[in-house]
C-alpha positions as CSV (number, residue, x, y, z in Angstrom):
1,X,53.4,80.1,138.8
2,X,52.7,82.0,135.8
3,X,53.3,81.5,132.1
4,X,56.5,83.5,131.7
5,X,57.1,83.2,127.8
6,X,56.2,81.2,124.9
7,X,59.1,80.3,122.4
8,X,58.6,79.9,118.8
9,X,61.1,78.6,116.2
10,X,60.1,79.8,112.7
11,X,61.5,80.3,109.2
12,X,60.6,83.9,109.4
13,X,61.3,85.7,112.6
14,X,60.4,89.1,111.2
15,X,56.8,88.0,110.0
16,X,56.2,86.2,113.1
17,X,57.2,89.2,115.3
18,X,55.0,91.4,113.0
19,X,52.0,89.1,113.6
20,X,52.4,89.5,117.4
21,X,52.9,93.2,117.3
22,X,50.1,93.9,114.9
23,X,47.4,91.3,116.1
24,X,48.1,91.4,119.9
25,X,49.8,94.8,120.5
26,X,53.2,93.3,121.6
27,X,56.3,95.7,121.4
28,X,59.9,94.7,120.4
29,X,61.9,94.3,123.6
30,X,65.1,93.0,122.0
31,X,65.1,93.4,118.0
32,X,67.8,90.9,117.3
33,X,70.5,88.9,119.0
34,X,72.6,86.0,118.2
35,X,73.4,83.5,120.8
36,X,76.9,82.0,120.6
37,X,77.1,78.3,120.9
38,X,79.8,75.9,122.3
39,X,81.3,75.7,118.8
40,X,82.1,79.7,119.1
41,X,79.6,80.5,116.4
42,X,76.0,81.8,116.3
43,X,75.2,79.2,113.5
44,X,73.3,82.1,112.0
45,X,70.7,81.8,114.6
46,X,68.8,85.0,115.3
47,X,66.4,85.8,118.1
48,X,63.8,88.5,118.8
49,X,62.1,89.1,122.1
50,X,58.6,90.7,122.4
51,X,57.1,92.3,125.3
52,X,53.3,92.1,126.1
53,X,51.0,95.3,126.1
54,X,50.8,95.2,129.7
55,X,53.9,96.5,131.5
56,X,55.7,95.4,134.6
57,X,57.6,98.1,136.5
58,X,60.7,97.4,138.5
59,X,59.0,97.3,141.8
60,X,55.8,95.8,140.7
61,X,55.1,92.0,141.5
62,X,54.6,89.5,138.7
63,X,51.2,88.7,140.1
64,X,48.7,91.4,141.3
65,X,45.7,91.1,143.4
66,X,43.1,93.5,141.9
67,X,40.4,94.7,144.4
68,X,38.2,97.4,143.0
69,X,35.0,98.1,144.7
70,X,33.1,97.5,141.3
71,X,34.5,93.9,141.2
72,X,34.2,92.9,144.9
73,X,31.1,90.6,144.6
74,X,31.2,87.8,144.0
75,X,35.0,87.8,144.3
76,X,35.2,89.0,147.9
77,X,39.1,88.7,148.0
78,X,39.7,90.2,144.6
79,X,41.0,89.0,141.4
80,X,44.5,87.5,140.9
81,X,46.1,88.9,137.6
82,X,49.0,87.7,135.9
83,X,50.8,89.6,133.3
84,X,50.8,88.1,129.5
85,X,53.9,86.2,128.6
86,X,56.7,87.6,126.7
87,X,57.2,86.0,123.1
88,X,60.6,84.7,122.1
89,X,61.1,84.0,118.4
90,X,64.2,82.4,116.8
91,X,65.1,81.5,113.3
92,X,68.3,80.0,111.7
93,X,69.7,78.4,108.4
94,X,69.0,74.8,107.8
95,X,72.2,73.5,109.3
96,X,71.6,75.5,112.7
97,X,69.8,73.8,115.8
98,X,66.8,76.1,115.1
99,X,66.8,75.5,111.3
100,X,67.0,71.7,111.8
101,X,64.0,72.0,114.2
102,X,62.0,73.8,111.8
103,X,62.8,71.8,108.8
104,X,61.8,68.7,110.8
105,X,58.2,70.3,111.0
106,X,57.9,70.7,107.3
107,X,59.6,74.1,107.3
108,X,56.8,75.7,109.4
109,X,58.3,75.5,112.9
110,X,55.9,76.2,115.9
111,X,55.9,76.4,119.5
112,X,59.3,75.0,120.8
113,X,58.4,75.5,124.5
114,X,56.3,77.0,127.2
115,X,58.3,78.6,130.0
116,X,56.7,78.7,133.6
117,X,58.0,80.9,136.2
118,X,58.6,79.4,139.6
119,X,60.2,80.3,142.8
120,X,63.0,78.0,142.8
121,X,64.1,76.1,139.6
122,X,66.2,73.6,141.4
123,X,63.6,72.7,144.0
124,X,61.0,72.3,141.1
125,X,63.3,70.1,139.1
126,X,63.9,67.9,142.2
127,X,60.1,67.7,142.8
128,X,59.3,66.8,139.3
129,X,61.9,64.1,139.1
130,X,60.8,62.5,142.3
131,X,57.2,62.5,141.1
132,X,58.1,61.3,137.7
133,X,56.8,64.3,135.9
134,X,59.6,65.1,133.7
135,X,63.1,64.3,132.4
136,X,65.4,67.2,132.0
137,X,67.9,68.1,129.3
138,X,70.5,69.1,131.9
139,X,71.5,67.8,135.2
140,X,71.5,71.3,136.8
141,X,69.7,74.6,136.1
142,X,71.4,77.1,133.9
143,X,72.2,80.4,135.6
144,X,73.0,84.0,134.8
145,X,72.8,86.9,137.2
146,X,69.0,87.3,138.0
147,X,67.9,84.3,135.8
148,X,67.9,80.5,136.4
149,X,66.4,78.0,133.8
150,X,66.0,74.5,132.8
151,X,64.3,72.5,130.0
152,X,62.3,69.2,130.3
153,X,62.4,66.8,127.3
154,X,59.2,66.8,125.4
155,X,56.6,65.4,127.8
156,X,55.1,62.0,126.8
157,X,51.8,63.3,128.2
158,X,51.8,66.7,126.6
159,X,54.2,66.5,123.8
160,X,55.8,69.9,124.6
161,X,59.0,71.0,126.2
162,X,58.5,72.8,129.4
163,X,61.1,75.5,130.7
164,X,61.1,76.2,134.4
165,X,62.4,79.8,134.9
166,X,63.1,82.1,137.9
167,X,63.9,85.6,137.3
168,X,64.5,89.0,139.0
169,X,63.7,91.0,136.1
170,X,62.6,91.0,132.4
171,X,64.7,89.9,129.5
172,X,66.7,86.9,128.5
173,X,70.5,85.9,128.9
174,X,72.2,85.4,125.8
175,X,74.5,82.9,127.3
176,X,71.6,80.8,128.8
177,X,69.8,81.0,125.3
178,X,72.6,79.1,123.6
179,X,72.9,76.5,126.3
180,X,69.3,75.8,126.5
181,X,69.2,75.6,122.6
182,X,72.1,73.0,122.7
183,X,70.5,71.1,125.5
184,X,67.4,70.3,123.1
185,X,69.4,69.6,120.0
186,X,67.8,66.6,118.3
187,X,64.5,66.8,120.3
């Protein structure tokens, strides 16, 4: 399991993206897209996706076992390395799902959710339900080609929404973004 992405909702997507680019070396993966919600509009919501400075190539695994001679002792088996998470930033006018969420946090916004990559989203949902770890915002995972996702309700223990995600490639599915946002309306 690895931290796949961190999603921020903010009043200034451009300024937030600039911070991640300038301070941490992220690059813009997707400059701007507008999810279309069930009412047929984008509600004025705009999203930006940032890629971490480290790159993942098509055939490379998400997790790498690093075994350089210089690092063998005391780690005889090597070092497991996970790529840094993508950053997902959204903003929207006051009447939008995103704008209402930001306004409820004194106009500052913040981390909306942490997304963890798992091998099988449905199996992890079933496990977490059985163990009482989480309540979910949908009965089933949301899917697009190469991407499966679901959200928990904010955890009583942690106070944050967790996303479970399984992906075959980088990037986001615009249809899933809108459905996921709608599933957390009012949280």
